C-alpha positions in Angstrom: 15.5 1.7 25.4 16.9 2.9 28.7 14.9 5.4 30.6 17.9 7.7 30.9 18.1 8.0 27.1 14.5 9.0 26.4 13.4 12.6 25.8 12.4 15.0 28.6 8.8 14.8 27.3 8.9 11.1 27.7 10.3 11.3 31.2 7.6 13.7 32.2 4.8 11.5 31.0 6.3 8.3 32.5 6.6 10.1 35.8 2.9 11.1 35.6 1.9 7.5 34.9 3.8 6.1 37.9 1.1 6.6 40.5 -1.7 5.2 38.5 0.3 2.1 37.4 2.1 1.1 40.6 -0.7 -1.1 42.0 -0.8 -3.1 38.8 3.0 -3.5 38.5 4.1 -4.4 42.0 2.7 -8.0 41.9 5.1 -10.8 42.0 5.1 -13.4 39.1 3.8 -16.6 40.7 1.2 -16.9 37.9 -1.9 -16.9 40.1 -4.8 -14.8 38.9 -5.7 -11.6 40.8 -9.3 -10.4 41.0 -9.1 -6.7 40.6 -6.4 -4.2 39.7 -6.1 -1.3 37.2 -5.0 -1.8 33.6 -3.1 1.3 32.5 -3.4 1.3 28.7 -1.7 3.8 26.4 -3.6 4.5 23.2 -2.4 6.8 20.4 -5.5 8.8 19.6 -8.4 10.6 21.4 -11.8 10.6 19.7 -14.4 13.2 20.0 -16.9 10.8 21.6 -16.7 7.3 23.0 -19.3 6.0 20.5 -19.3 6.9 16.8 -18.3 6.1 13.3 -14.5 6.1 13.6 -12.6 2.9 14.5 -10.9 4.7 17.4 -14.4 5.1 18.9 -15.3 1.5 18.1 -12.2 0.4 20.1 -13.5 2.3 23.2 -17.2 1.6 22.9 -16.4 -2.1 22.5 -15.5 -2.1 26.2 -18.8 -0.4 27.2 -21.4 -1.5 24.7 -22.5 -5.0 23.7 -23.3 -5.9 20.1 -26.0 -8.3 18.9 -23.3 -10.6 17.6 -19.6 -11.2 17.7 -17.0 -12.6 15.3 -14.8 -15.5 16.4 -11.2 -16.3 15.2 -12.6 -18.4 12.4 -14.6 -15.5 11.0 -17.8 -17.1 12.2 -20.6 -15.0 13.6 -21.4 -16.1 17.2 -24.0 -15.0 19.8 -23.7 -12.0 22.0 -26.9 -10.1 23.0 -28.7 -12.2 20.4 -28.8 -15.9 21.0 -30.0 -16.8 17.5 -31.0 -15.2 14.2 -32.4 -16.2 10.8 -33.3 -14.7 7.5 -36.5 -15.2 5.6 -36.5 -17.1 2.3 -36.6 -13.9 0.2 -33.8 -12.3 2.4 -35.8 -9.3 3.3 -36.7 -10.1 6.9 -34.2 -10.9 9.7 -35.4 -12.2 13.1 -33.2 -12.0 16.2 -33.9 -13.7 19.5 -32.4 -11.8 22.4 -31.0 -13.0 25.7 -33.5 -12.7 28.6 -33.0 -10.5 31.6 -30.1 -8.3 30.3 -30.1 -4.8 31.6 -28.3 -1.6 30.6 -26.2 -0.1 33.4 -29.0 2.5 34.0 -31.3 -0.4 35.0 -33.5 -0.3 31.9 -34.0 -3.6 29.9 -32.0 -4.6 26.8 -35.2 -5.6 25.0 -36.2 -5.7 21.3 -37.8 -2.3 21.5 -34.5 -0.8 22.7 -32.5 -2.6 20.0 -35.0 -1.5 17.3 -34.6 2.1 18.5 -30.8 1.8 18.0 -31.2 0.8 14.4 -33.3 3.9 13.7 -30.9 6.0 15.7 -27.9 4.9 13.6 -29.7 5.6 10.3 -30.9 9.1 11.5 -27.4 10.3 12.2 -26.4 8.6 15.5 -23.6 6.7 13.8 -22.5 7.8 10.3 -20.6 4.6 9.6 -23.4 2.3 10.7 -25.6 4.3 8.4 -23.5 3.9 5.3 -23.3 0.1 6.0 -27.0 -0.2 6.1 -28.1 2.6 3.8 -29.9 1.4 0.7 -30.8 -1.9 2.5 -32.3 -1.1 5.9 -36.0 -0.3 5.9 -37.3 -0.7 9.5 -36.9 -2.6 12.8 -39.6 -3.5 15.3 -40.1 -5.5 18.5 -42.3 -8.6 17.9 -41.9 -9.4 21.6 -39.6 -8.4 24.4 -37.0 -10.8 23.2 -37.8 -11.0 19.4 -36.5 -8.3 17.1 -37.5 -8.1 13.4 -35.3 -6.1 10.9 -36.9 -5.4 7.5 -34.7 -4.8 4.4 -35.6 -3.3 1.0 -33.1 -5.7 -0.7 -31.4 -8.9 0.3 -28.3 -8.4 2.4 -27.0 -11.9 3.3 -23.9 -10.6 5.2 -26.0 -8.4 7.5 -25.0 -10.2 10.7 -21.3 -10.2 9.7 -21.3 -6.5 9.5 -23.2 -6.1 12.9 -20.1 -7.6 14.6 -18.3 -4.3 14.2 -18.0 -1.9 17.1 -20.1 0.7 15.2 -23.2 -1.4 16.0 -22.9 -1.3 19.8 -26.3 -1.1 21.6 -27.1 1.8 23.8 -29.9 2.4 26.3 -32.9 3.9 24.6 -33.8 5.7 27.9 -30.3 7.3 27.9 -30.5 8.3 24.3 -33.9 10.0 24.7 -33.5 11.6 28.1 -29.9 12.7 28.4 -28.1 15.4 26.4 -26.1 14.8 23.3 -22.9 15.7 25.2 -23.7 13.2 28.0 -24.2 10.4 25.6 -21.1 11.4 23.8 -18.9 11.3 26.8 -20.4 8.4 28.6 -22.8 6.2 26.6 -24.9 3.8 28.5 -24.6 0.2 27.4 -24.8 -3.3 29.0 -21.1 -3.9 28.6 -18.4 -5.1 30.9 -17.2 -1.6 31.8 -18.8 1.7 32.5 -17.4 5.2 31.7 -16.6 6.8 35.0 -14.7 9.9 34.0 -13.2 11.5 30.9 -10.3 13.9 31.5 -10.1 15.5 28.1 -6.7 15.4 26.6 -5.5 12.8 29.1 -7.5 9.7 29.7 -10.8 8.0 30.1 -11.4 5.9 33.3 -13.6 2.9 32.9 -14.8 0.9 35.9 -16.1 -2.7 36.1 -19.8 -3.4 35.6 -20.2 -5.8 38.5 -23.7 -6.9 37.2 -22.4 -7.9 33.8 -24.4 -10.9 32.4 -24.1 -10.6 28.6 -20.6 -11.7 27.5 -20.2 -12.9 23.9 -19.9 -16.6 23.0 -16.2 -16.3 22.1 -15.2 -14.7 25.5 -12.6 -16.6 27.5 -14.6 -16.5 30.8 -18.1 -15.8 32.2 -19.2 -13.3 34.8 -18.0 -9.7 35.4 -14.5 -8.6 34.2 -11.5 -9.6 36.3 -10.0 -6.1 36.6 -11.8 -3.3 38.3 -10.5 -0.3 36.3 -9.1 0.5 32.9 -7.2 3.8 32.7 -7.4 4.4 28.9 -4.7 7.0 28.4 -4.1 9.0 25.2 -0.4 9.1 24.4 0.2 10.4 20.8 4.0 9.8 20.6 4.9 6.2 19.9 8.4 6.5 21.5 6.7 7.7 24.7 4.3 4.8 24.7 7.1 2.2 24.2 9.2 3.8 26.9 6.4 3.9 29.4 5.7 0.2 28.8 9.4 -0.7 29.2 9.6 1.3 32.4 6.6 -0.6 33.8 4.4 2.4 34.0 1.7 1.2 31.6 0.5 -2.4 31.2 -0.3 -2.3 27.5 0.1 0.0 24.5 -1.4 0.3 21.0 0.3 0.9 17.7 3.7 -0.5 18.2 6.3 1.1 15.9 7.8 -1.5 13.5 11.4 -0.6 14.6 10.5 -1.5 18.2 8.8 -4.8 17.5 11.7 -7.2 17.9 13.1 -5.4 20.9 9.8 -5.7 22.8 9.3 -9.3 21.8 12.8 -10.4 23.0 12.1 -8.5 26.2 9.2 -10.8 27.0 6.2 -8.6 26.1 3.2 -10.1 24.5 3.0 -8.8 20.9 -0.3 -9.0 18.9 -0.6 -8.1 15.3 -4.0 -7.9 13.5 -4.1 -7.3 9.7 -7.2 -5.3 9.3 -9.8 -6.6 6.8 -11.5 -4.0 4.6 -9.9 -1.3 2.5 -6.1 -1.2 3.0 -4.0 1.9 3.3 -4.3 2.8 -0.4 -3.8 5.6 -2.9 -6.9 6.6 -4.8 -6.7 9.0 -7.7 -9.0 12.0 -8.3 -10.7 11.0 -11.5 -12.8 14.2 -11.7 -10.3 17.0 -11.8 -6.5 17.3 -12.4 -3.9 15.1 -14.1 -5.3 11.8 -12.9 -8.4 12.1 -15.0 -6.1 10.5 -17.6 -5.9 6.8 -17.0 -2.4 6.7 -18.4 -1.1 8.9 -15.6 -2.8 6.8 -13.0 -1.2 3.7 -14.5 2.2 5.5 -14.8 2.1 6.4 -11.1 1.4 2.8 -10.2 4.2 1.5 -12.3 6.6 4.0 -10.8 6.4 2.6 -7.3 8.2 -0.4 -5.8 5.6 -0.6 -3.1 6.9 -3.8 -1.6 10.4 -2.4 -1.2 9.2 0.8 0.4 6.9 -1.1 2.9 9.4 -3.8 3.7 12.1 -1.2 4.4 10.0 0.9 6.8 7.9 -2.0 8.1 10.8 -4.4 8.8 8.7 -7.4 8.0 5.9 -6.4 10.4 3.8 -4.2 8.0 2.5 -6.2 5.0 2.8 -4.6 1.6 -0.5 -4.5 -0.4 -1.1 -4.2 -4.1 -4.9 -4.3 -4.1 -6.5 -0.9 -3.9 -10.0 -2.3 -3.2 -9.6 -4.7 -0.2 -6.8 -6.0 1.9 -5.4 -9.5 1.9 -7.1 -10.2 5.2 -10.6 -9.7 3.6 -12.7 -12.6 2.4 -13.2 -12.4 -1.3 -9.7 -10.9 -1.9 -8.5 -10.8 -5.5 -4.8 -11.7 -5.8 -5.1 -10.8 -9.5 -6.0 -7.2 -8.7 -3.1 -7.1 -6.2 -0.6 -8.2 -8.8 -1.8 -5.9 -11.6 1.0 -3.4 -11.4 4.6 -4.4 -10.7 7.4 -2.0 -10.4 8.3 -0.9 -14.0 9.7 2.6 -14.4 10.1 2.0 -18.1 6.4 1.5 -18.6 5.8 4.5 -16.4 8.0 6.7 -18.5 6.4 5.4 -21.7 2.9 6.1 -20.5 3.9 9.6 -19.4 5.4 10.2 -22.9 2.3 8.9 -24.6 0.2 11.3 -22.5 2.2 14.2 -23.6 4.2 14.9 -20.5 7.5 15.1 -22.4 9.1 18.2 -21.0 11.3 18.4 -17.9 12.2 21.1 -15.5 15.7 21.5 -14.2 14.7 19.4 -11.2 13.5 16.6 -13.4 9.8 17.2 -13.0 7.8 16.4 -16.2 5.9 19.2 -17.9 3.2 19.5 -20.5 2.4 22.8 -22.2 4.8 24.4 -19.7 2.8 23.1 -16.7 4.7 20.9 -14.2 3.4 17.5 -13.1 2.8 18.5 -9.5 0.3 16.4 -7.6 -1.1 17.2 -4.1 -1.3 14.3 -1.6 -2.7 15.4 1.8 -2.9 12.8 4.6 -4.2 12.6 8.1 -1.0 12.9 10.2 -1.2 11.0 13.4 -4.8 9.9 12.8 -5.4 8.0 9.6 -1.6 7.7 8.9 0.7 6.9 11.8 4.5 7.5 12.0 5.4 4.4 10.0 2.8 5.3 7.4 4.2 8.8 7.0 7.6 7.4 6.3 6.1 5.1 3.7 4.4 8.0 2.0 7.8 9.8 1.9 9.1 6.7 0.0 6.2 7.0 -2.4 7.1 10.6 -3.1 10.8 9.8 -3.7 10.2 6.9 -6.1 7.5 8.7 -8.1 9.9 11.6 -8.5 12.3 9.4 -10.5 9.9 9.2 -13.4 8.9 12.9 -13.2 6.0 13.2 -10.7 6.4 16.1 -8.2 4.4 14.8 -5.2 3.5 17.4 -2.6 2.9 15.7 0.8 0.7 17.7 3.1 0.3 16.4 6.7 -3.1 17.4 7.9 -3.9 17.7 11.6 -6.9 15.6 12.9 -9.0 18.6 13.6 -8.7 20.0 10.1 -9.0 16.6 8.4 -12.3 15.8 10.3 -13.6 19.3 9.6 -13.4 18.5 5.8 -10.2 20.1 4.8 -8.9 18.6 1.5 -12.2 16.8 1.2 -13.2 18.0 -2.3 -11.9 17.2 -5.8 -10.8 20.8 -6.1 -8.1 20.6 -3.4 -6.1 17.4 -4.0 -5.0 14.9 -6.6 -4.4 11.8 -4.5 -6.0 10.6 -1.3 -4.8 7.9 1.1 -6.7 6.1 3.8 -8.4 2.9 4.9 -11.8 1.5 5.9 -12.2 -1.4 8.3 -14.7 -4.2 7.3 -15.3 -7.9 7.8 -16.3 -8.5 4.2 -15.5 -7.2 0.7 -18.8 -5.3 1.0 -16.6 -2.4 2.0 -16.5 -1.8 -1.8 -20.1 -0.6 -1.6 -19.1 2.2 0.8 -16.0 3.3 -1.1 -17.3 3.0 -4.7 -21.0 3.6 -4.6 -21.7 6.4 -7.1 -22.1 9.9 -5.7 -25.1 11.8 -6.9 -26.6 15.2 -6.0 -29.6 13.4 -4.3 -27.5 10.8 -2.7 -23.8 11.9 -2.2 -21.1 9.5 -1.3 -18.4 11.3 0.6 -16.5 8.0 1.0 -15.9 7.7 -2.8 -12.5 9.3 -2.7 -11.8 8.7 -6.4 -14.9 10.6 -7.3 -15.7 7.8 -9.7 -19.2 6.9 -10.8 -19.6 3.9 -13.0 -22.6 1.6 -13.5 -20.5 -1.5 -14.4 -18.5 -1.2 -11.2 -21.6 -0.5 -9.2 -23.3 -3.6 -10.7 -20.5 -5.9 -9.6 -20.7 -4.6 -6.0 -24.4 -4.6 -5.7 -24.4 -8.2 -7.1 -21.9 -9.2 -4.4 -24.0 -7.6 -1.7 -27.1 -9.5 -2.5 -25.9 -12.8 -4.0 -27.3 -15.8 -2.0 -24.0 -17.6 -1.4 -20.6 -16.5 -0.1 -19.0 -18.0 -3.2 -21.2 -15.9 -5.5 -20.7 -12.8 -3.4 -17.0 -13.1 -3.5 -17.0 -13.8 -7.3 -18.8 -10.5 -7.9 -16.5 -8.6 -5.4 -13.4 -9.9 -7.2 -14.8 -8.6 -10.5 -15.1 -5.2 -8.8 -11.5 -5.3 -7.5 -10.2 -6.3 -10.9 -12.1 -3.4 -12.5 -10.6 -1.0 -10.0 -7.1 -2.3 -10.8 -7.5 -2.4 -14.5 -8.5 1.3 -14.6 -6.0 2.3 -11.9 -8.6 3.9 -9.8 -6.8 3.0 -6.6 -3.7 1.1 -5.7 -2.8 -0.6 -2.4 0.3 0.4 -0.5 0.2 -1.5 2.8 -2.2 -3.2 5.0 -3.4 -1.4 8.1 -2.4 -3.0 11.3 -3.8 -3.1 14.8 -1.0 -3.9 17.1 -0.6 -4.4 20.9 2.3 -4.8 23.3 1.3 -6.2 26.7 3.2 -6.6 30.0 4.0 -10.3 30.9 2.1 -9.8 34.1 -1.2 -9.0 32.3 -2.8 -12.1 30.8 -5.7 -12.8 28.3 -5.7 -9.5 26.5 -6.7 -10.3 23.0 -7.8 -8.5 19.8 -11.4 -8.8 18.9 -11.8 -10.3 15.4 -14.0 -7.8 13.6 -11.7 -4.8 13.9 -8.7 -5.8 15.9 -9.3 -3.6 18.9 -8.1 -4.5 22.4 -10.4 -6.7 24.5 -9.9 -6.2 28.3 -13.0 -8.1 29.5 -11.0 -11.4 30.0 -7.8 -9.7 31.1 -6.3 -10.4 34.5 -3.1 -9.8 36.5 -0.9 -12.5 37.9 0.8 -12.5 41.2 
């Protein structure tokens, strides 16, 4: 796209970016590595805090906080702050040996006591996502010595270390958490990572500076020692066209969330393109089984049969976004059930027959089915620009159009991030369908999304409002089975159950995508969640 053809808003932003990017973009292309420089990176969303339970926060905190363990490209857990770990025979005690001499950037030691404090901090509300991963399993953590951490569980959880590779489990300074204000720790958490939060200009960017004393890189890093670059200017640029234009104009060095329509253009122009298919729950439709029309399994099945999901996704995604039939986990997830993914093919005749059998035999003048004079109108809110990006919104429009052909009237409601995260459309009384994803490294994500919700132990992540002991049994079996094969067998049973009863259907797999300037090398996506990794990155001259 030529700069002269972009919108005025884009021109304004590109102009604003020029001064911050010029030092990084004026180097010649001899290929020699430069020590220093500023990476100007355009991300699409601004979180409320650097560290927290949303993947957008995990992407940021991954630059600042170290984890106990990391995940390599082969899905193998490798050392980071922990050099080794082991589980007791009964699976209830995990022992981690920590690196010696590592310090947080406030000068306090990264010792077993500080790490144990972090576990308790997560479970007490410090990170809601870490808490739901460990809830029901975590019992306590304690320092056996300065470098020996013991984590005690109430039930076996063989994939504990796999889950600890996610950015939600970054380790913060105990001293900072106990002596600074909540706002201070929100805006600039203190870790032992490769970068330090220098300044947050709300609504614009976060400036990260190099930790020159960094000693605790993960085993799967590409180099050792401090980061090559001195500064990361992590900008928040919501509009995808603006991000792409700024990259093409040379005013940013890397962008996140590449629109599918721009993928080939950027690739042929010489930009590095990275595409990570997120394991965990895909972008899926789950049905409200507690109230409304989808309490009837026939209607859920009819909706599934009414959609040619592959056609919709392939049209919008242009071969970049993978279509997904499985409503439980994505195809990138270990333990994936292809049987569940293939349960519902496009079959409008079956959809119509199921709707007739369920008594929705009337029609309005617009073709909407009716029953007892009531139209088959269903409410589908979605997180516009947060949970669902621009490509995803176009895919949902395709869902609406195809479902209408058999008589569903789908009302799409784009919900701003502020309202969505405040809980709007978060109860069974206000919607019939929900969409969304959850990142994970195992099919244990099923535990989060399908654990029964009770008055004493509510599960706000159970978006189908579905409580079933058989389904719960499969998932709990998978969580505690002693071998990966046994775990995945149970997880597959759970996925097949979800498909059989049309509790949720997949639509497409969530992607984490990057486009990177040819002059910036060794930017890669970490393997637990697909976030950008800038520790190894360097400019060439």
